[in-house]
C-alpha positions in Angstrom: -28.8 4.4 28.7 -27.4 5.9 31.8 -23.6 7.6 32.4 -22.2 6.2 35.4 -19.8 8.4 37.1 -18.6 6.2 40.2 -17.5 2.5 40.8 -14.3 -0.6 38.2 -8.7 -5.5 34.9 -6.7 -5.1 30.8 -3.6 -4.4 29.5 0.6 -2.6 30.6 4.2 -0.2 30.5 7.0 2.0 28.4 9.8 3.5 30.8 8.7 6.6 32.6 12.1 8.3 31.6 11.7 7.2 27.9 8.2 9.2 28.0 9.8 12.5 28.7 11.2 12.6 25.2 7.4 12.3 23.4 7.0 15.2 21.9 2.9 16.0 21.9 3.1 18.9 18.5 5.2 16.8 16.8 3.0 13.6 17.4 0.0 15.7 15.8 1.6 16.1 12.9 2.4 12.3 12.4 -1.0 11.3 13.8 -2.7 11.9 10.5 -2.5 8.7 9.4 -4.1 7.7 12.3 -7.2 9.4 12.7 -8.5 7.4 9.6 -9.3 4.6 12.5 -8.8 6.7 15.7 -10.2 10.0 14.6 -8.1 13.0 14.6 -8.1 13.8 18.0 -8.1 10.0 19.2 -12.0 9.6 19.6 -12.9 6.6 17.0 -16.3 6.8 15.8 -16.6 3.0 15.1 -16.6 0.9 18.1 -14.4 -1.6 16.8 -11.7 0.8 16.9 -10.5 1.6 19.9 -11.0 5.6 22.0 -6.8 6.4 22.4 -7.6 9.6 23.3 -6.5 10.6 27.2 -4.9 6.7 27.4 -1.7 6.5 29.5 0.9 7.4 27.3 3.4 4.4 28.3 0.2 2.1 27.3 0.1 3.6 24.1 4.1 3.2 23.6 4.0 -0.3 25.0 1.0 -1.2 22.3 2.8 0.4 19.3 6.3 -1.2 20.1 4.3 -4.7 20.5 2.8 -4.4 17.2 5.9 -3.5 15.5 7.6 -6.5 17.5 4.6 -8.5 16.0 5.0 -7.6 12.8 8.9 -8.3 12.8 8.2 -11.6 14.0 5.1 -13.0 12.3 2.9 -12.7 15.2 5.4 -14.9 17.0 5.9 -12.0 19.6 4.0 -8.9 20.7 0.7 -8.0 20.0 -0.6 -9.6 16.4 -3.0 -7.4 14.8 -2.8 -6.7 10.3 -3.8 -3.6 10.3 -1.8 -2.5 13.2 1.5 -4.1 12.5 1.7 -2.4 9.1 0.9 1.0 10.5 3.5 0.6 13.2 6.2 -1.2 10.8 7.5 2.6 9.7 7.7 3.8 13.0 10.8 5.0 14.9 11.0 4.9 18.4 10.6 8.6 18.3 7.4 8.3 16.2 5.8 5.9 18.9 7.1 8.6 21.7 5.5 11.5 19.8 2.5 9.8 18.9 2.1 8.6 22.7 2.4 12.1 23.9 0.1 13.4 21.4 -2.8 11.2 22.1 -2.6 11.1 25.8 -2.9 14.9 25.9 -6.2 14.6 24.2 -9.5 14.5 25.9 -11.5 11.3 26.0 -15.2 11.5 25.2 -17.8 9.8 27.2 -19.8 7.0 26.5 -22.9 5.3 28.0 -23.2 1.9 29.8 -27.1 0.1 28.6 -29.4 0.1 31.7 -29.6 -3.9 31.9 -25.7 -4.0 32.4 -25.5 -1.7 35.2 -26.2 -4.0 38.2 -24.2 -7.1 37.3 -21.6 -5.2 35.6 -21.0 -3.3 39.2 -21.0 -6.8 40.8 -18.2 -8.1 38.4 -16.0 -4.8 38.1 -16.5 -3.9 42.1 -16.1 -7.3 43.5 -14.9 -10.0 40.9 -16.5 -13.5 41.3 -14.6 -15.4 44.0 -16.2 -18.6 43.2 -14.8 -18.5 39.7 -11.8 -17.3 40.4 -12.6 -13.6 38.4 -10.6 -10.7 40.0 -12.8 -7.7 40.5 -11.5 -5.0 37.7 -11.5 -2.1 40.3 -8.4 -4.0 41.8 -6.1 -2.5 38.6 -8.6 -0.2 36.8 -9.7 1.9 39.8 -13.1 3.1 40.7 -13.5 5.2 37.8 -11.6 2.9 35.3 -8.7 5.5 34.8 -6.2 2.6 35.4 -2.7 3.9 36.4 0.3 5.5 34.4 3.0 4.0 36.5 1.9 0.5 37.0 1.1 0.4 33.4 -2.8 -0.7 33.5 -4.6 1.3 30.8 -8.0 4.1 31.0 -10.5 1.7 30.2 -13.5 4.5 31.4 -15.9 5.4 28.6 -14.0 2.7 25.8 -16.2 1.3 23.2 -18.3 -1.6 24.8 -17.8 -3.7 21.4 -13.8 -3.1 21.4 -13.8 -4.0 25.1 -15.7 -7.1 24.3 -13.6 -8.2 21.2 -10.2 -7.8 23.3 -11.8 -9.8 26.7 -12.4 -12.7 24.0 -9.0 -12.4 22.6 -7.4 -12.6 25.7 -9.4 -15.4 26.4 -8.8 -17.3 23.7 -5.1 -16.5 23.8 -5.1 -14.4 20.3 -4.1 -11.6 22.5 -1.4 -12.7 25.0 0.4 -9.3 25.7 -0.7 -8.3 29.3 1.2 -8.2 32.6 2.4 -11.4 33.9 -0.8 -13.0 31.7 -3.3 -11.8 34.6 -6.0 -10.6 31.7 -5.9 -13.8 30.0 -5.9 -15.7 33.4 -9.3 -13.5 34.2 -10.8 -13.6 30.7 -10.7 -17.3 30.5 -13.3 -17.6 33.5 -15.6 -15.0 32.2 -18.7 -16.6 30.2 -20.1 -14.5 27.1 -22.5 -13.0 29.1 -19.9 -12.0 31.8 -17.9 -9.6 28.8 -20.9 -8.6 27.5 -21.9 -6.9 30.6 -18.6 -5.8 32.2 -18.1 -4.6 28.5 -21.2 -2.1 28.3 -20.6 -1.2 32.3 -17.0 -0.1 31.9 -18.0 2.1 28.8 -20.3 4.5 31.3 -17.4 5.1 33.8 -15.4 8.0 33.7 
């Protein structure tokens, strides 16, 4: 196993003016129920659940808003997930902003990449595959996988490999369709299972 300190496209934003209204202290109190799946500080112990500690607040707010929208439209709009649709259904806009402020203020724990995923993972992350039309992940998520808050690209550094793989497959199948201009679906549909396996492991080691 090896940590990757350097060398790294998934998800997108709420308005920055609205983010100023988020209260991290109130969010901490409201986050108690979130801890069962994501951990009290947003560092989930289960690889199937994403780490949300340190994630950009606008990205977190966008996802919660879209989970709520999916619940209101029977999955026809937004981001559909049976568990999160229910959890977000009772949240007000202020609740969402407060939760986003709290989790974004926490520090994410690092993960590791498997040795056998580093070479091919780095090749895909940094250079993509022009012959197959796969855009380099680094173009949106940056060299360390941190993404950018203003553009809405999420921080994927240190994320659980299993969660990343699940989301890429969801984008590929069309089960998830809430990326900016559908870019993740366009990229993921060109990826093989092996591509997804290695890139998911690779980004887990970025920090």
